[in-house]
Each structure stands twice: as C-alpha cells, then as structure tokens.
C-alpha positions in Angstrom: 14.6 23.5 27.3 15.1 24.0 31.0 13.6 22.3 34.0 14.3 21.7 37.7 15.0 18.6 39.8 15.5 18.3 43.5 18.0 17.2 46.1 17.7 17.0 49.9 16.6 20.2 51.7 19.0 22.5 53.4 18.1 21.4 56.9 19.3 17.9 56.0 22.5 19.0 54.3 24.6 18.9 57.4 23.6 15.3 58.0 25.1 14.2 54.6 28.7 13.9 53.6 29.9 17.2 52.0 30.9 16.8 48.4 34.0 18.4 46.8 34.1 20.3 43.5 35.9 17.3 42.1 33.1 14.9 42.9 30.6 17.4 41.5 32.6 17.5 38.3 32.7 13.7 38.0 29.0 13.5 38.6 28.4 16.1 35.9 30.6 14.3 33.5 28.7 11.1 34.2 25.4 12.8 33.3 26.7 14.9 30.4 29.1 12.4 28.9 26.3 10.4 27.2 25.4 13.3 24.9 27.0 11.9 21.9 25.8 8.3 22.4 22.3 9.2 23.6 21.1 12.6 22.3 17.9 12.4 24.3 19.6 12.1 27.7 19.1 15.0 30.1 22.3 16.5 31.5 22.4 18.4 34.8 24.3 21.5 35.9 24.3 22.0 39.6 23.5 25.4 41.1 25.8 25.4 44.1 24.2 28.4 45.8 20.5 27.5 45.4 20.3 25.7 48.8 23.9 25.1 49.9 24.7 25.8 53.6 26.9 28.7 54.4 30.6 27.9 55.1 31.0 31.0 57.3 30.6 31.2 61.1 29.6 34.8 61.1 25.8 35.4 61.1 26.3 38.9 59.7 28.4 37.6 56.8 25.8 34.8 56.2 23.0 37.4 56.1 25.0 39.5 53.7 25.5 36.6 51.4 21.8 35.7 51.5 20.9 39.3 50.7 23.1 39.5 47.6 22.0 36.2 46.1 18.7 35.4 44.5 16.1 33.9 46.7 15.6 30.2 46.1 12.4 29.0 44.6 12.0 26.4 47.3 13.9 25.0 50.2 15.2 22.2 48.0 18.4 22.4 46.0 17.8 23.8 42.5 19.5 22.3 39.4 19.4 23.5 35.8 18.8 20.9 33.1 19.5 21.1 29.4 17.7 18.7 27.2 19.2 17.9 23.8 16.4 15.9 22.5 13.5 18.4 22.2 14.7 20.8 19.6 12.5 23.0 17.4 12.7 21.6 13.8 14.4 23.8 11.3 12.7 24.9 8.1 15.1 22.7 6.1 14.0 19.5 7.7 10.6 19.7 6.0 11.7 21.2 2.7 12.4 17.9 0.8 10.0 15.0 1.0 10.5 11.5 -0.3 11.5 11.4 -4.0 8.6 11.2 -6.4 9.3 10.9 -10.1 7.4 13.7 -11.9 6.9 11.6 -15.0 5.1 8.7 -13.2 1.6 10.2 -13.5 1.9 10.9 -17.2 3.4 7.5 -17.8 0.6 5.7 -16.0 -2.0 7.6 -17.9 -0.3 6.8 -21.2 -0.1 3.1 -20.3 -3.9 3.0 -19.4 -4.6 4.7 -22.8 -2.5 2.1 -24.5 -4.3 -0.8 -22.8 -7.7 0.8 -23.8 -6.6 1.0 -27.4 -5.3 -2.6 -27.4 -8.7 -3.7 -26.1 -10.6 -1.8 -28.8 -8.3 -3.2 -31.5 -8.9 -6.7 -30.2 -12.7 -6.1 -30.3 -12.6 -4.9 -33.9 -10.4 -7.8 -34.9 -12.8 -10.2 -33.2 -15.7 -8.7 -35.2 -13.8 -9.0 -38.4 -12.9 -12.6 -37.7 -16.5 -13.2 -36.8 -17.6 -11.8 -40.2 -15.1 -13.8 -42.1 -16.1 -17.0 -40.3 -19.8 -16.5 -41.0 -21.5 -18.2 -44.1 -24.5 -16.2 -45.1 -25.9 -19.0 -47.3 -25.6 -21.4 -44.3 -27.5 -18.9 -42.1 -30.3 -18.7 -44.7 -30.5 -22.5 -44.9 -30.5 -22.8 -41.2 -33.4 -20.3 -40.9 -35.4 -22.2 -43.5 -34.8 -25.5 -41.8 -35.8 -24.1 -38.4 -39.0 -22.7 -39.9 -39.8 -26.1 -41.4 -39.1 -27.8 -38.2 -41.4 -25.4 -36.3 -44.2 -26.0 -38.8 -43.8 -29.8 -38.4 -43.8 -29.5 -34.6 -46.9 -27.3 -34.8 -48.7 -30.0 -36.8 -47.6 -32.7 -34.4 -48.9 -30.6 -31.6 -52.3 -30.1 -33.2 -52.6 -33.9 -33.8 -51.6 -34.7 -30.2 -54.0 -32.1 -28.8 -56.8 -33.7 -30.8 -56.0 -37.1 -29.4 -55.9 -35.7 -25.9 -59.2 -34.0 -26.3 -60.8 -37.2 -27.6 -59.4 -39.2 -24.6 -60.8 -36.6 -22.2 -64.3 -36.9 -23.8 -64.1 -40.7 -23.5 -63.2 -40.3 -19.8 -66.2 -38.1 -19.3 -68.4 -40.7 -21.0 -67.1 -43.5 -18.9 -67.5 -41.5 -15.7 -71.1 -40.8 -16.7 -71.9 -44.5 -16.8 -70.1 -45.4 -13.6 -72.1 -45.8 -10.4 -71.1 -44.7 -6.9 -68.8 -47.0 -5.0 -70.7 -46.0 -1.9 -73.5 -48.3 -3.2 -72.5 -51.9 -2.0 -74.3 -53.5 -5.0 -71.7 -51.9 -7.3 -69.0 -53.7 -5.6 -70.2 -57.0 -7.1 -71.2 -55.6 -10.5 -68.8 -56.8 -13.3 -69.8 -53.9 -15.6 -68.8 -51.4 -13.0 -65.4 -53.0 -12.5 -64.9 -52.9 -16.3 -65.8 -49.2 -16.4 -63.4 -48.5 -13.6 -60.5 -50.3 -15.4 -61.4 -48.4 -18.6 -61.3 -45.1 -16.7 -57.8 -45.8 -15.3 -56.4 -46.7 -18.7 -57.9 -43.5 -20.3 -56.5 -41.3 -17.5 -53.0 -42.9 -18.0 -53.3 -42.2 -21.8 -54.4 -38.6 -21.1 -51.3 -38.1 -18.9 -49.0 -39.5 -21.6 -50.6 -37.1 -24.2 -50.1 -34.2 -21.8 -46.4 -35.0 -21.4 -46.1 -35.3 -25.2 -47.7 -31.9 -25.6 -45.3 -30.4 -23.0 -42.3 -31.9 -24.9 -43.6 -30.6 -28.2 -44.0 -27.1 -26.7 -40.5 -27.2 -25.4 -39.1 -28.2 -28.8 -41.1 -25.5 -30.4 -39.7 -22.8 -28.0 -36.2 -24.1 -28.5 -36.6 -24.0 -32.3 -38.1 -20.5 -32.2 -35.1 -19.3 -30.0 -32.6 -20.8 -32.4 -34.4 -19.3 -35.3 -34.5 -15.9 -33.7 -30.7 -16.1 -32.9 -29.9 -17.2 -36.5 -32.1 -14.3 -37.8 -30.2 -11.8 -35.6 -26.9 -13.2 -36.8 -28.0 -12.8 -40.4 -29.2 -9.3 -39.7 -25.9 -8.4 -38.1 -24.0 -9.9 -41.1 -26.1 -7.9 -43.5 -25.6 -4.7 -41.5 -21.8 -5.0 -41.3 -19.8 -2.8 -43.6 -16.6 -4.8 -43.8 -14.6 -2.1 -45.5 -15.5 0.4 -42.8 -14.6 -2.2 -40.2 -11.2 -2.7 -41.8 -10.6 1.1 -42.0 -11.6 1.4 -38.3 -9.2 -1.4 -37.4 -6.4 0.3 -39.3 -7.1 3.6 -37.6 -7.1 2.0 -34.2 -3.8 0.2 -35.0 -2.2 3.5 -36.0 -3.4 5.1 -32.8 -2.1 2.0 -30.9 1.3 2.4 -32.5 1.4 6.1 -31.7 0.3 5.4 -28.1 3.0 2.7 -27.9 5.7 5.1 -29.0 4.4 7.6 -26.5 4.7 5.1 -23.7 8.2 4.2 -24.8 9.1 7.9 -24.9 7.7 8.6 -21.5 9.5 5.5 -20.1 12.7 7.0 -21.4 11.8 10.4 -19.8 10.9 8.5 -16.6 14.4 6.8 -16.6 16.1 10.2 -17.3 14.2 11.8 -14.4 15.2 9.0 -12.1 18.9 9.2 -13.1 19.1 13.0 -13.0 16.7 14.0 -10.2 17.1 11.3 -7.6 20.8 11.9 -6.9 20.1 15.7 -6.6 17.1 15.0 -4.4 19.1 12.6 -2.1 21.9 15.2 -1.8 19.4 17.9 -0.9 18.0 15.6 1.8 21.5 14.9 3.1 22.2 18.7 3.2 18.9 19.3 4.9 19.7 16.7 7.6 23.1 18.3 8.2 21.5 21.8 8.4 19.0 20.4 10.9 21.8 19.0 13.0 23.8 22.2 12.9 20.7 24.2 13.9 20.2 21.9 16.9 23.9 22.3 17.9 23.7 26.1 17.6 20.6 26.0 19.8 22.3 23.9 22.4 25.4 26.2 22.3 23.0 29.2 22.7 21.6 27.5 25.8 25.0 27.0 27.2 25.7 30.7 26.6 22.6 31.6 28.4 23.6 29.5 31.3 27.0 31.1 31.4 25.4 34.5 31.5 23.1 33.4 34.4 25.9 31.6 36.3 26.3 32.8 39.9 30.1 32.2 40.2 33.1 30.8 38.6 32.4 27.3 39.7 29.1 27.1 37.8 30.8 28.7 34.8 33.5 26.1 35.0 30.9 23.3 35.1 29.1 24.7 32.1 32.4 25.0 30.1 33.2 21.4 31.0 29.8 20.3 29.8 30.1 22.2 26.6 33.5 20.6 26.0 32.0 17.2 26.6 29.2 17.8 24.1 31.0 19.7 21.4 34.7 19.1 22.0 35.3 22.7 22.8 34.5 24.5 26.0 33.5 27.9 24.5 29.8 28.1 23.4 30.7 31.2 21.3 33.4 29.3 19.4 30.9 26.4 18.8 28.3 28.8 17.5 30.8 30.6 15.3 32.1 27.4 13.7 28.6 25.9 13.3 27.2 29.1 11.7 30.1 29.3 9.3 29.5 25.7 8.2 25.7 26.4 8.1 26.3 29.4 5.8 28.4 27.2 3.4 25.8 24.5 3.4 23.0 26.9 2.7 24.9 28.3 -0.2 25.5 24.9 -1.6 21.9 24.0 -1.1 20.7 27.0 -3.0 22.9 26.1 -6.0 21.8 22.4 -5.8 18.2 23.5 -5.6 18.6 25.6 -8.7 20.1 22.7 -10.5 17.3 20.5 -9.3 14.7 23.0 -10.6 16.5 23.2 -14.0 16.4 19.5 -14.3 12.8 19.4 -13.4 12.1 22.0 -16.0 14.0 20.0 -18.6 12.1 16.8 -17.8 8.8 18.8 -17.9 9.8 20.0 -21.4 10.5 16.5 -22.6 7.2 15.3 -21.3 5.1 18.1 -22.7 6.8 18.3 -26.1 5.2 16.5 -29.0 6.4 18.5 -32.0 9.8 20.1 -32.7 10.3 22.8 -35.3 14.0 23.1 -36.2 15.6 26.2 -37.6 17.6 24.2 -40.1 20.1 26.9 -41.1 20.9 27.6 -37.5 22.2 24.1 -37.0 24.3 24.2 -40.1 26.8 26.6 -38.5 29.4 25.9 -35.8 30.7 28.7 -33.6 28.2 31.0 -35.2 29.8 31.5 -38.6 31.5 28.2 -39.7 29.2 26.4 -42.2 29.4 22.6 -41.5 26.4 21.4 -43.5 23.6 19.2 -42.4 25.7 16.7 -40.5 24.7 18.2 -37.1 21.0 17.9 -38.0 21.4 14.3 -39.0 23.2 13.5 -35.8 20.4 15.1 -33.7 17.7 13.3 -35.6 19.3 9.9 -34.9 19.1 10.6 -31.1 15.5 11.8 -31.1 14.4 8.1 -31.5 11.4 9.2 -33.5 9.8 10.5 -30.3 8.6 13.8 -31.8 7.1 15.0 -35.0 10.0 17.0 -36.5 9.8 19.7 -39.1 13.0 21.3 -40.5 12.7 24.8 -42.0 15.5 26.2 -44.2 16.1 29.5 -45.8 16.0 29.5 -49.6 19.8 29.9 -49.8 20.4 26.4 -48.3 20.1 24.7 -51.7 22.8 27.0 -53.1 25.1 26.4 -50.1 24.7 22.6 -50.4 24.5 22.6 -54.2 21.4 20.5 -54.0 17.9 20.8 -55.2 14.8 20.7 -52.9 14.2 17.0 -53.7 17.7 16.0 -53.1 17.7 17.9 -49.8 14.7 16.0 -48.5 16.5 12.7 -49.2 19.1 13.6 -46.6 16.7 13.1 -43.8 14.4 10.3 -42.6 11.0 9.9 -44.3 9.0 10.9 -41.2 10.8 14.3 -41.0 9.1 17.1 -42.9 11.5 19.4 -44.7 10.4 22.8 -45.8 12.4 25.4 -47.8 10.9 28.9 -47.6 10.4 30.9 -50.7 13.1 33.2 -51.9 13.0 36.7 -50.3 11.3 35.4 -47.1 12.8 34.7 -43.7 12.6 31.3 -42.2 12.1 32.9 -38.8 8.5 33.8 -39.6 7.7 30.3 -40.8 9.3 28.7 -37.8 7.4 30.7 -35.3 4.1 30.4 -37.3 4.4 26.6 -37.2 4.8 26.8 -33.4 1.8 29.2 -32.8 -1.2 28.0 -30.9 0.5 24.7 -30.0 1.7 24.5 -26.4 3.3 21.1 -27.2 5.4 22.5 -30.0 8.9 23.8 -29.4 11.5 25.6 -31.5 15.1 24.5 -31.7 17.1 27.5 -32.6 19.8 29.8 -31.1 18.0 32.9 -32.5 16.4 34.9 -29.8 13.7 36.3 -32.1 13.8 39.6 -30.4 11.9 41.2 -33.3 9.2 38.6 -32.9 8.6 39.2 -29.2 4.8 38.9 -29.7 4.8 35.4 -31.1 3.5 32.6 -28.9 6.6 30.5 -28.9 8.7 33.5 -27.8 6.3 34.8 -25.2 5.8 31.3 -23.7 9.5 30.6 -23.8 9.2 27.5 -26.0 12.7 28.0 -27.4 15.4 25.4 -27.1 19.1 26.3 -27.4 21.9 24.2 -28.7 25.7 24.3 -28.9 27.9 23.0 -31.7 31.5 22.6 -30.6 34.4 20.2 -31.4 32.3 18.0 -33.7 29.5 17.7 -31.1 25.9 18.9 -30.9 24.8 19.6 -27.3 21.1 20.2 -26.6 20.9 20.2 -22.8 17.1 20.6 -22.7 16.7 17.4 -24.7 19.6 15.5 -23.1 21.3 15.2 -26.5 25.0 14.9 -26.9 25.5 13.9 -30.6 28.8 13.6 -32.5 28.9 14.4 -36.2 31.6 13.9 -38.8 
C-alpha cells in the first residue's frame, strides 16, 4: 500500500538547515524501527530528488538534471510510504473456523429423545399407580351415597320452596289489608301498626328462606359435580386394560434403556471426537496463522522490491535496503522472499497432510455415529497374518471393547466347528448372549450371508479384510461400508472403531 506525505516546498528549502544522508538514515530508522513492535505503523522512504534543490551552480547542468528526472507531482517534497498493517488476507486465514464437535448435534437430539421417553415412562407409571390405588367398590359406594344425598337435598329444597311460597302469599294478604301511610288517620290506628309489624316479620322470614334455598342449590351443584367426577373415575377404571398398560410400560422402558445406551455411546463418540479432532484443528489453525504471516511478509518484501526497481539513485536503494533489514533482519528483499516462500511451501505440504488426517478422523467419527449394527466375518478374524489360525480370541477381545454399543452378528463358515472341534451350540457359548452367532450351511460361502445381512441398511457395517471384489454390486461394497482390521503381535487393531485390543 503506497501513499504520499509532504514536506516544505522547494522555495523554502534554502531557508532550512540542509540535512545529511546520515540524518536521513537516522530519521528513517526511527520511523521503520517500530515495525516489529507495532505492525500497523507507517514507515517512510524519502525520495531525495522529488523536490530537493540542485547542488550545481550551472544553469545548463541544472536544466539537464531536471530534464532527465521525472517531473514531480507537486511542488512539495514526495515521500513513498509502505504500510504493513493493511494486507490482503490469504486464503488460509479463513479456511479453519472455531472448532465444532461434529457429534454434538446427534448427541443433543439423542438426549432430547431420552428425556421424552423418560417423561412417557413416568406418565404410564403414574397411570398404573393410579389404577392400583383406586378401589372400584369404594367408587360405587361413593356414587350411591352422592345420589342419595342429592335426593335428600332435592326434598329439602321442595319443602323450603313451599314454605317460601306460603310466606309470600301471607305477605300479599297482609299488604292487601294495610292502608296507605299517606292517610294521617292510619298513623294512629293500632291495627295498621300491627299489620306493618307482621309484614316486616314475614319479609325477614322470606329472606331467610331465600338464603336457605340458595345454600341448598349450592350443595346440590357440589354434590352433582362430585358425583360426575366419581362417575368419570369409575368409567376410566373400567376402561383401563391393566395388562396392556403394563406391556406398554415395559416397551417404553426397553426403548428408554436403548435410548440411554445410545446417549452413552454418542457421549463416548463425542469424547473421542474432542480428543482426536481438536488437537488437529488447533494445529491447522496455528499453521494457517503462520501461512498468513508469511504471505504478509512476502507481500511486504515484494513492495520493497518494487521500491528498489523504482528507486532514482543509489541513495534511495540504500535507504530501502536499510528499511528491509530493519523489518526482516536482512537487507535483500529477494532473499527474504526466497526464504519465506521456502518455509511457506513446507507449511503448505504439512497442512495438506494434516488436513488429510483431519478428514480421515472426521470420517471415522462419522462412521461411529452412523453405525448401529456390525456384521463380523468371523473366520476372517480367526487368522493372524492372513494364514495363522489363532481361534476366536481376537473376536472375544474385540467384543469386550465394543461396550455393547452395537447389535453384533458374527457369521462363520461351516468349517469353523471342525477347526475349533466344537458344535454349533458350544460355539455360541463362547460369546456374550446379546451377540448373534450364525454358522452358514455346508457348501455355502459366508461372504454372501455377510453382505446380505448388510443390504438395505445404511447403519450396518461389515468388519472384514475381504475386499469382496466378486460382489461389487452389493450395497455394503458399493457404499463402502467395509471396516478393515489388523491382527499383529497379539493385538487386534481396528482404526475405524478406535479399537486396540490385546488377546491371549
């Protein structure tokens, strides 16, 4: 990045003290020396001929010098500035983002599924406990008692309503015999005063009966509500199939246990991804940062080289070499570019190798997450170094490290029983109960059965060193759902599953 800054015009030059090359060099070092401590600082290279007064006394020579030099842009002294802060970002600087565990999304989804199953199990258990805690005979008795109470309250209501109606009729009769109080003669009539007192007593009695009716109505509503709730409880009880409820709870518990194992499996995958991928990711980011720094330094050195090519004389070239040595420790921009590019090539080679390893680890983790079923070519794992029969010890060692995370099926050729001198039943007892063991019929190849069991099942993988080249059209072969292993020095190595098992 280049720019221009100004110094006093040529006309004022003679009025100022003339500077020597040594003072120019010191001023340049003062500006450029902060490069390492402050990468954003702007360093200045003076252009001595842009507006410097001629040192000759001959007008002809002065004219010849002005004719052979580029015309200045302005009457002010021109300076070339190199900025080391505004560099174009290299492609490597954006290649690696912050580390994100690829198993996190699957793990969170499995945990939510586990929580949902736990809630459903709790609901079914609560319904079973509710059924066990309900006494049907007590519900029937409660309904009968509530009906009797409602009938009694209805009788009381009818009697109270009759009394209230009788009181209202009496009030009407009394009011019919009462005179108007606007007539002064009624003020002194004893019979009128008696009728007035009787009317007040009857109205009070009527109000009491109205309150009694309201209370009876409230009790009737409450009794009917309780009776309806008890009837619903009885209807629910009669509708429940307790055996079906138990079966449903058992099925949900099995699903819950399966989901719990899946969460535990994914947590192990998550931990493996963190342990294997994060160091690679951090190293990649470190390499990317160094590549970015080298690209910046190469660009700065190229800028120095361009300034050297455009320098007007040996003085400017000397100043540029000094600045280059201040920044990089060496005065030759070409040497700086050569050493940085050599280092950059080495870093890029290392990065490619590390990126390949990172991709392989990601693929391995993806296989671990996706896989649910594992079909093992049993005979294939009974041989070390390809031809040394070592029995089923490698298989048993591998099964111990699978933690029950996968549904495992082992397929043997018919000749395995002869080699082990065991029957089919005795052979099955050598493996855990949750492992399915299958011995193919005599005269048939186990390869066909192994691949058939893995067909149409994207979450099913085959553990075998056989390349199945004659079964290229089978799903597991086409989709590359084949896992290799190594048996060497009493160890079984399955890199795709992260297994390193010792066997005796």
